[in-house]
Steps between C-alpha positions, in 0.01 A plus 500: 500500500437832672272730307609848411465710813190717486492852630229648713398723209327196351266498797492863610551829324834603646843346428677270741801721576567839350794629701822456302860459600693820558816418695821317394712305748776248462380174350732306727256565783260257334716213623457593867348209690181547697601468863362780712146372458598182682440693821130454430538134595607599849165661585231253602160540339186559699461195722307209351155452648442134421357304210127444458402284205266687265290404203394706200176700510277519191254775407300607196484879514747673733772419749751650742811340649701675769718436804239517777143361514358825640643692206374238254149526648508881468589471131248223439218710647586785263502270197174333607321835503621589151821680584791506259837334548643839597223558753583165656871587503428809709304298756757221510801730542329705771431178690849354448648818648308424819525121538839443333682823596845340490475454123323796339279797569428868452859585591647302210490459125383259231522391137180411316452320168156548347309336216209705368242257361324770297808628316684166521814684605759442769659784688683549828492757776802594708411594857856449623635728773734783404816630664471837674604795288756585768663155488850438368674180386693501828189472721591148614871556543693597811737795534774295333285412200447140612151343469302485823403169652162400363282534808680818604362646179156336511365579843391862535416786264806490275369208292149637436408590141192689385218242516312422179231250599228750592548693176490176302179389671332836442615549142398148400159544662445827315595341170347152528269488803121497506429479875513792746854557632387536862304175479813309395695620804219432745563127574860565607393811687238308698735212578770741617253662738347177630812287504620183329665181618877498452585230247765234563730655242474852642559369853809312383632804316462717812681244714786471251549877477415603853831675567475738203124545546568619855724786389230767460224557761194511274607192303570316826163603642319358198672164463556421868276457803502730800739266682749526211443154354432460126148447373403136458293312247131562568550823696251767393680801355327833448643787298291816549766714331480289182121523514527878519751510213262302279210724605704804397597343168137401442391861541792691345660250260872468440542878538483445877810286466708693246394858566338475843539400859596135458806579287594786731488262796728254319751774421508617862543145625779413256695820561463495880641152568798581716718197432455466122301788346390510137483756223138491381327836457153621403640575154575129449137415567367779281722390211413130511337348191396150397658421163332296230764294323502251217480134588827315451427172320722202428410200284504152651385216277154606376452745788589862564612565859412863575579710804671807639798660335744732679517606776400138555752242390229236520372452145843544341670249730215248492499537121874439482481189720222355286667600174835346594340185643291459184818427304508160676255210490372537855174330412660164432724533807203547733459660839696229683816552294793652687645599160184700422537690828870558428403662169226710660736603780775608264250680276387689809859587595563641152179702514583634847843609377333715235251622759779613731687681224229666294156513662375805688251785463508562125389861555852550637714224353536401132399140440627252240252434220606137461444339839217281365638460149478141371857490372639649820320246721618215276855633535463507879360144497811377319698580817312223681630144494233249605617305803768750605439821693646820364822580683444874479237735363518856375270738317469457126517753219146548372428720202533876559444794274793659684712288732450556872628294790447560869665345803329201659224570748546469877144521629313266731129445436296326767188295454218641713250564225157380387336406173138502387321401181144595407272426204160671479183392319599697189839328475713791621811378681715648776834342592659714772799461729509738795766556764653698783828311427647340814266333752328792682687744274683778683323402828368856506122546526290800407120528499459131577721352229867415455729699275716331239877460501502495121806723457717211614413330170751740348864400494668633813816559297465757222814410300735208458848526350413854396188399307142585601264228620175508303284451811671771704281740694409827329241769584153403378617161372307178555702211645538187294264220601459129433123512527363298209124538462435302184224440245562215258347539154430231242387579146423855608271390785566487875610158618606558862588763758766417757752655740665462840669679788856403591756778435739414219383138528168612349657465157591137555168416662310634198737358237509149648122494545456593135747230392322238707161595360577595140792265432421199717121523487436513873164646610561850634421413863738204482767719343467745791500220758827353368815561709727782392851490353652842427836637395572871471868561571664155502366333814210267428215548749306177560176503700550347841291203608377418150577252224724766345769389744556199274673738257760618751762232431460497119522880482808499721658239274440733207692774679237703685513609860156397636316666787200313646267763645142620541372660179190694589328587172142628485391419147146581388362412158182498297491298179246521218416138416214352296280804554556502875730669750741284700646666810807385690668622818836418654487239781791677673284799599145578607366590158200355324289548188127570488253552218164417342 
């Protein structure tokens, strides 16, 4: 049976959710079926870059796992010389912004879950981008109030939110670092100046997005050769502007970004784009703050699955999937049972229905108190009939102090993101997911890095049937995310850190990996290697070219529409096992783990 859901206050000092319900709307709206979010299925993820079999890495003292070997080496070198997990995070993120620019960087945002070994407390830090103070809910609507086409909104300045990654890096270094700030930026600075070999995945991403990357001259000049052809694997790419940006940050700190020249350059660039200008101002940069928030924790068997609360939907939705699935005997069914995957898929659909109705930036939107309540999840599980797919799914009615319902969300969240996990010699843990949203973000470059298109994570529509959408755009608001940086606790001690890129599929990647490992006993690397099966909005995604295709016919017989496709996760994990660290990296990307 599912344990009573714990709150983050059992692990950190602040409560899980404090904002209470303040608005009444018709209860009939609760029956509205989730349909607008199905448009997410129509947008292909970042192109798959192949499958390279990987094995777990074991270490005794410290470890880093990230999406690119150059970034992993930068973090490893910091840990080897006595640096903290946060010091290593700064070095890793600075390097990822150079060698994996399509996924994250200084122009984006991040969520970070942190375990402090000295205080034995979990906490989280919200470095998510914010909407410009001049923005309105109609930003992504045409003159007739109709939502813009997705890429019409993405490409250009309109989609750019105030970046949070630099502030997160700097604040975390000030609070938890022990190495000189400038020293941590130096490896990426040197590589930017001297050049690095374009990786296979970056070359493939450029080729697949060459039309949009060609739209603005400076972006085109960086990612294409003089003859106009895209960069190829192995080409040496130099980025003197990025080197200069890091040199400036090394000398002046984050003030250079939020109060100084770098931010001013971004504002000028965003506002001056002739075909799709944005609304960012210097005031948006000056007002930006990283927010420390309570960890959101959900029980699963003898574990506590802890991660980011709103504005991330990650921990809540992962927790709901696990809590609903736990009402069934998945263990005896096993990983090769089509009925087990039917149950997991329908549990995910139910969780995503609640996500679409209720989850958004809780600084702006009241949240239900009962989304992880044991009785509520058991009630949701009773909707599932083993062996028969749910015909329709709608949001539930979790416990409220005062009833609130919003219209269902209509946002599209794309999967160009990165995840890193770090454990230092003292046992401090960083689990961080970082993003610029879509592959190559807004396609706008400034100071050697790409700017995010994070505002398109808001719902393009602001209302439906006269009711407000929780994830509508508002000035200063942070868009809802699916990023799910996770730390798993067992008996009050860290058991594992894990996370993935992948847009709204992140939630399923993390949840299914946890089920495979914690429920079915698979070693963590094997659990990550396993082919993916995911269901968010009714269509069951099955990983193309893998043994998961065997489930297509049985799932269709149960009533699902099945889509066989590439599913390009980027899971990274570090497990604490028998006094050692076990690192795992996703075979679908270029990541690795390294430690001593």
